[in-house]
C-alpha positions in Angstrom: -19.1 27.0 2.7 -19.1 23.2 2.1 -21.3 20.8 4.0 -19.3 18.2 5.8 -20.5 15.4 3.4 -19.3 17.5 0.5 -16.0 18.2 2.1 -15.5 14.5 2.9 -16.4 13.5 -0.6 -13.9 16.1 -1.9 -11.2 14.7 0.4 -11.8 11.2 -0.9 -11.6 12.4 -4.5 -8.4 14.3 -3.8 -6.8 11.3 -2.1 -7.6 9.1 -5.0 -6.4 11.5 -7.6 -3.2 12.5 -5.8 -2.3 8.8 -5.3 -2.9 8.2 -9.0 -0.8 11.2 -10.0 2.1 10.3 -7.7 2.0 6.7 -9.1 1.9 7.9 -12.7 4.8 10.3 -12.2 7.0 7.7 -10.5 5.9 4.5 -12.3 8.8 4.4 -14.8 11.5 3.6 -12.3 13.6 0.8 -13.8 15.1 0.1 -10.4 11.9 -1.2 -8.9 9.9 -4.4 -9.4 6.7 -3.5 -11.3 3.5 -4.4 -9.5 -0.1 -4.2 -10.6 -2.8 -2.5 -8.5 -3.9 -5.7 -6.8 -0.3 -6.7 -6.0 0.4 -3.2 -4.6 -2.6 -3.5 -2.3 -1.6 -6.9 -1.1 2.0 -5.8 -0.5 0.8 -2.8 1.5 -1.0 -5.2 3.9 1.9 -7.7 4.0 4.3 -4.8 4.8 2.0 -3.5 7.5 1.1 -6.9 8.9 4.0 -9.4 8.3 2.8 -12.9 9.0 -0.8 -12.2 8.0 -2.8 -15.1 6.7 -4.1 -14.8 3.1 -7.7 -14.6 4.5 -6.7 -11.6 6.6 -5.0 -9.9 3.6 -8.3 -10.4 1.7 -10.3 -9.0 4.5 -8.1 -5.9 5.0 -7.8 -5.1 1.3 -11.5 -5.8 0.6 -10.4 -8.0 -2.3 -11.9 -11.4 -3.2 -9.8 -14.3 -1.8 -9.2 -15.7 -5.3 -7.7 -12.3 -6.4 -5.5 -12.3 -3.4 -4.4 -15.9 -4.1 -3.5 -14.9 -7.7 -1.6 -11.8 -6.5 0.3 -13.9 -3.8 1.4 -16.4 -6.5 2.6 -13.6 -8.7 4.4 -11.8 -5.8 6.0 -15.1 -4.8 7.2 -15.6 -8.4 8.6 -12.0 -8.4 10.5 -12.8 -5.1 8.5 -10.2 -3.1 6.9 -12.5 -0.5 7.5 -15.8 1.1 4.9 -18.1 2.6 5.3 -20.2 5.7 3.1 -23.1 6.9 1.6 -22.9 10.3 0.2 -25.6 12.5 -2.6 -27.3 10.7 -3.2 -26.0 7.2 -2.5 -22.4 7.8 -0.2 -20.1 5.8 1.4 -16.9 6.8 2.8 -14.3 4.3 6.0 -12.4 4.9 7.8 -9.7 2.8 11.3 -10.6 1.5 14.5 -8.6 1.5 13.8 -7.9 -2.2 10.4 -6.5 -1.2 12.0 -4.3 1.5 14.7 -3.0 -0.9 12.0 -2.4 -3.5 9.9 -0.5 -1.0 12.9 1.7 0.0 13.5 2.6 -3.7 9.8 3.4 -4.3 9.6 5.5 -1.1 12.7 7.5 -2.1 11.1 8.2 -5.5 7.8 9.2 -3.9 9.7 11.5 -1.4 11.5 13.1 -4.2 8.3 13.8 -6.0 6.6 15.3 -3.0 9.6 17.2 -1.6 9.1 20.1 -4.0 5.5 20.5 -2.9 5.4 19.8 0.8 9.1 19.3 1.7 9.5 22.8 3.2 6.5 22.4 5.6 7.2 19.4 8.0 4.1 20.4 10.0 1.8 20.0 7.0 3.4 16.7 6.1 3.0 15.3 9.7 -0.7 16.4 9.7 -1.3 14.7 6.4 0.3 11.5 7.6 -1.7 11.5 10.8 -5.0 12.0 9.0 -4.4 9.6 6.2 -2.9 6.9 8.6 -6.1 7.2 10.7 -8.2 6.8 7.6 -6.2 3.8 6.3 -6.3 1.9 9.6 -10.0 2.5 10.1 -10.8 1.4 6.5 -8.7 -1.7 6.9 -10.3 -2.7 10.2 -13.3 -5.0 10.5 
């Protein structure tokens, strides 16, 4: 029987590897805008928290502010985000329609990839989503 620490470490390793495998199997989709790892992390936060400030994106992704700034410039050049000035010197970041359509295509590809494995067990899928969502939100929090 696994100790809880071992089970949690095994879970973390599986999460990382499954994410890598899904990405590797779905990366060559010519219909999507290619993003590097940092851009994907930034877009995840922008999609989850539209209107977030760059400093909030950096905090939630645990990335250095300079790396977030570089990713934001690249994402803006690719048409994936727009920036809006706020009162004072603040900036908010918003996903664009291109970003939304890109995300829909990526999600459809991911769903197709996982359908053969988990598609016939909606209860297992819901359980996975609940656990992983809770983990993601907790790890993004302060």
